[in-house]
N, C-alpha and C positions, 0 to 999 in steps of 0.2 A: 496252150492256152485260150482262155476264151475272155474276147474282147470286151471292154464293159466300156458304158456309155459314158464315164466322167472324161472330161477334155482337161488336159495339163499342159500347161504351155501351148494352147492350140490345136493341138493333137489326141487324139484317141490312146488312152494307155491302156496297158494291165497292169491293173493293182496285183499283188500279190505278196505274201505275208510267210515270214520264217521265225515263228516267237515273235519278237518284238521289232523286227526290222521289216521296214517295208520299202520297195523298190518298184521305181517307175519304169521299164521297159516303152520305150517309145519308137517303135519303126513307123517307117512309111511305107505300109501296105496296102494293098486291094481287102475288099471281103472275101476274095477266094481265097488268096495269100494268108487270111487268118484264119479261115476254116480248114484250109490244108496245114496251116503252123499248131491248129487245135488237136487235129488228127494223127499227124506224123510228126509232129516236135516241130520247132523250129526251123525254117532252113537257112542254109550255108550264107544266104544272105543279108542274114538278119540279124543288123549291130546288136554286139552285146553289151555297151557302153551303159550302164547304170543310170539314172534317176534318180537320188536318192529322195526320201519326203522328208520336210524336215521336222525335227521332232523324234523321230525313232533312230536310234543309234544301228549301226549296219551292225548285219550278222555273216560271220568268217564261217563261207561256204570250202567245200573242200578245195575245187577252183580257184579260191583265193579273188574271187573277183566281187564277193557279198550282194548277190542275187538275193532276192528277196522269199525265191521259193527255186528247192534245185531244181536244173533239168531234167526229167524225167527220161526214162530211154526212149530210143526211138520206137515211133509205131505204137506206145502206147501213152493213152488221156492219163495225163497230170492232176488224176483225183483229188491231191492233196491240196493244189494251187486253188481249188474252189472250196475245198472244207476250212480250212485256216483262215480266210479271211471272214467268214460268216463267223467264227468262232471268235477272234478278236473284236468284230462288230457287238457280240452280245457279252461277251467280259465288259467292255465299254460304257453298255448301257446300262448295267448293272452296277456299275461304280459310277454312273453319274447320275442314278437312281438311287444309292447308297449314301452319297455326298448331299443329294437333295433333300435327303428327309431325316435328318439325325435324329437320335434316339433321347429324347428331353429325359429318360428317366438315368439315364449315367450320369454317375456321379464326375466324370469327367470333363464329359465333352455336353454341353449346354446349346441347343439351337442360337441362333444368331438372332439376334433382337430385331424386331423390324424397325426401320429408317422412320422416325421420326415423320409426323405428317406437319406440312408446314401451312398453317394458316395465312390466308394472306389479310391483311394490314386495309382494314377498309380507309379509302384516303377522306380527308374531313371536308364535312361537309361546310359551304362558306354560304353564311347567311348574309343577306341583303342588310346594309346598313337601318337601322330603327329611325326612324322619322321622330321619335316620340323621345321625350329625357326622360333618363332615369328621376325617382322621387329622390329628394335630398335626404340624406340620411339624417336620423332622429338622434340625439345627441341626448344621455343620462347624466344629469348632474348627482352628483353624492359627495361623502364626505373626500378628504384628500387624502391619499396613500402615502403613508409614512413608510420613507424608503431609509434603511438606516446610510451611515456614511461611511465611506469604503473602508475607514479604521476601526470602525466599533462604534458603539454608543459613546463609549469612554476614550475614544480619541477620535474627537470628526474631524481634526484638522492634519492627524496623521503625522503630528509631530514624535511619534514614537518609530518611525522607519528610518531614521537618522542615528538612533542610539545604536552603540556598539556594545556587545555583551562579551565578557569574559568568562568562561564557565570553568567548574573543577579547580577553581584553587585553593591550596592545602589552607590549612590556618590552625590544624593540630599535627604532633606528630603522631604516630601509633598509641592508639588509647582501645582500651576493650570493650569488645564490638559484641559480646555473645557470651552465655554462661559455661560455653566449652572453653574458653581463654583465646576464642578468634581476635584480633584487632583490626583497625582500619584506619583509615584518615579521614578527620571529617572535612569535609568539601563549603566553598563557599564560591559565589559570582557576583560579579559586577558588571552592573549596567551606566553607561555616561556618554554624554554626547562628545562626538570625537574632537571637535573644537567649540568648547564652551566659550560664551563671550565674556563670561564673569567669574572671575576667580571665588573661592569660599566659597562653594555652593553647598547647600545643606546634605546631610548625609543621611538617609535611610535603610533600615535594616530590616528585614522582611524574614519571619521564622514561621515553619507550615504545621500544619493540626498534629493530631497524633491518636493513639501510641502505633508509628508505625517506625522503619529501622532507616538509619541514613540514608540519603538519597533522592528521597521522595519531593522534594520543591519545586519542582519543574511544574505543578500549576500555579504557581507565583509568579510566574517569569513572564506572564502577558502583562497582569498588575505594574511589575516592577520595571516594565521598559515602558508603559504609560506614566509612571511618575518621573523618571527620570527624562521622558521628553517636557515634560513640565519645569526642567530648571532644577535637578539634584543628581548625586552619586547615589546609587541605589544599589543594594546588595541582598542576596536572599542566600539563606545559612541554612545545613545542617545541625541536628542536633540530636542526642539520643534519650528519646522519648520514656524510653521501658527498661525496667531490669533486662528484659529478653536481650534488648541492643545495647546493654552494657550500660544504660541508664538508672534513675535513681536516685534519691537523696546523697552526697549534692550533685553529683555530675553532669544531671538536667539543666540544673538553674548554672552551673561553672562552665557547661558549654556555651550557652545563649551570653553570658557574661563575656567570655573568649571571644565571640564573634562580635560582640559592641568592641571590644577590643581592638580587634584586627581591621574592623570598617574604618573608625577614626585615625590608624594607621595609614592603612591601604588607601583609603578615600582621601587622604589628603596628596597621594602621588597624581589622583585621577581629579585634582581641581576643588576637593571637597574642603568645609570647615570642619577639622577633629571637635571644633567646642560645639558642634549642633548636628548631634545624634538622636534621630527618632526612629524607634523600637515599635515595629508594626507586626501585630500576632491576630494569628485567625486560627478559629477552632479552639482544639487544645495547647493549644502553643500560650493561650490565653493565661495558663496556670504558670507554668516558668516563665512569660514576660512580664506576667502583674508582680512576681515576688519579685524578679531582679528588680523592677522598675521601682517600686515602693520601699525595697528593704535598705536600711543603711548599710547592710554589709556588701560588699564588693567580693563577689562570687568569682570571678576571676582569679582571685587567688588560690582558689581551688582546685585548678586547673593546670600540674606541674608542664601537659605537654602542650600548652596555647604558644604558640610560635609571637602570639606579641605580650613584650613584657613589660610594656608600660602603658600608660592610659587609663582612663576609668571603665571599668565594666558597666557602669550603669547608665541605664539612656540620660537624655535630655527632655524627650518628652515620650509619649505611649499612645499608641493608637492601637484599642482591641478591634478584632473583623469577627461578627459572629461567635465571640469567644466563650471560653468557660473558663471561669478565675476563680471560682471557690470550689474546698476541696469537698463540699456537700454536696456539688453535680456529680462526683467520681466514686464508683463501688468501693465498698471497702476493703473487698481481698484485695483488689490493684492494687491500694493506696498501704494495704500493710507489707506489701512487696515491698512497693515504692520505697518506701520510710525506712523498710528494715525492723518492722514492728507495728503494734497500733499504739494511739496517742497514749496509751498507762505505759507501755513497753518501752518506748522512744520517743518522750513528749519533746526536747527538744530539737529534734529534726521535724518534727511535726509543725512546731512553732515557728521554725527557720523556715518552711515551707508551706506556710499559709498566709493569703492575703489580708483574712480576717482579721488572724492574730497580729500580723504587721501594721494594720491600722488603726489597732487597741492601742499602740505605745508610738514612737517620734518615730514618723516615716519621711522615707524621701522626696522631697516636693515635689513638682513637676506637670505644667500641664497634661491633660487627658482628655481623650476623645472614643466615643464608645460606637459601633454603630449595630442592627441589630436588623433581619429580616421580616417583615411579616409572617412568610410562608416557610420558617425555618422551623425543622422539627426538631433539631440534634441542640441549638442551640437556643431555644426561643426567646421572644422578647422582653419575656418577665425574667432570663437569667441578667440580661443586662441592667433593668432597670433595679432590680436587687443591688447588682454590684455598684450602678453610681450612687443609688441612695448611701450604701456605705463609705464612697468618696465623697462625697457631699459632706456628709456627718463628721467628715476627720477636715476638713475645709479645705476640699481639691478645687480646682476649677478642671471641672468634668462637665460634658458636653453629648448626651446620649442623644441618637438619632434612629428613629425606625425606616428603613427603607419601605416601601409598599410594594407588594408583590415578590417581593426576594428573597431567593431562597437560601440555604445554608454555604450552597458554590456559587451561583449567581450573582450574589453580592458584589464578589471578587470582581465582577465584569460592568459595575454600574459607574455611572459618570457622577453618583452624589458620593462613591466611595474615594475616586481617584480624587474628587475637590477636597474630602474633609482632610486625605493622608496630603496633599500637596498644599492646601493652608496651612495647615497645622505646620509641616517640615520648611516652609518655604516662606510663611509671613509670621507662623508663630503664633494663630489664632485658630 
């Protein structure tokens, strides 16, 4: 074998390969002995203990010693021992080249992305302290900024935060709620202070607009909570406002009257005075609200499913907020369905459900307050003024107030609205 110039463990070695196995034979020979060994084969004095290079498995030889290349016959130069290392080196070079240059067009392999370059962060420059004083800031004097109180315009003292609400109290048994014969239970919500400082608080019942199915009273909860914080027991109630939901004459009016009767009974349990009930109606609720308030007939007697069987179904005071009160503001097709015919075919129902006709007779007396928004496009100010004129002509104590800038919905969040309801319910004025 031919000695190589590689030094392993401090000795010159002969590196030879056989497949994937590389061994190192490191005898201590002179140059003459190495040449003789390369020409005639290794002498008998050459030790044959192999030194295996780490990383390559041994190759089993016929003699079981695991040499990197077989011992050639005597006096024959071992040509394979020269070619195999060169072939192995060539294969390794090809593998390294292939691994270092991946095919970027391959859908499976992708080149290793380059390591991100790190941009050195410049150290902040320190400027010497300035010897000149900065100019004094200029102050701009303008109008004061109006910041709303934390609980809104209508509750500047946040008195409503202590009010307790109880939702979805049944005040009727099953009643028809649709043309398909389906039934429902009408619900009412209560709002009261947890520990009222005085008993016999006024009771307020609020009804929403429509025509909508029962269950759309939640938009009145904020107003109800604030009024209750002023010192009242407040309720918000369902009613069937349209024949599509089981309403019409007389059930729409009977639902409102039943809710008034129930509020008298339930309100007494919460510290309310059952003899002081104020009815508050918004939008379309002004029609059944005004009729129930003005009529001498107690419509609660027309509701057999009412859970409150005693008490007056008529209120002791009435407040209309952005309301529609007279039938001339409603379409004739809806009214014909509501009353079961037109005025000629169902005159009794029309007369009993028309506030204008009731005022022409001997109506039920009580104080009335009406409110409208100057920007209300649904129930404009003229609607309130016309109904107020009818009330005054009939000898009623009525006050009509226009809230500047209020719309059909925003009027419910106005402080003037809360004041009007609270003064009438609590102070009677």
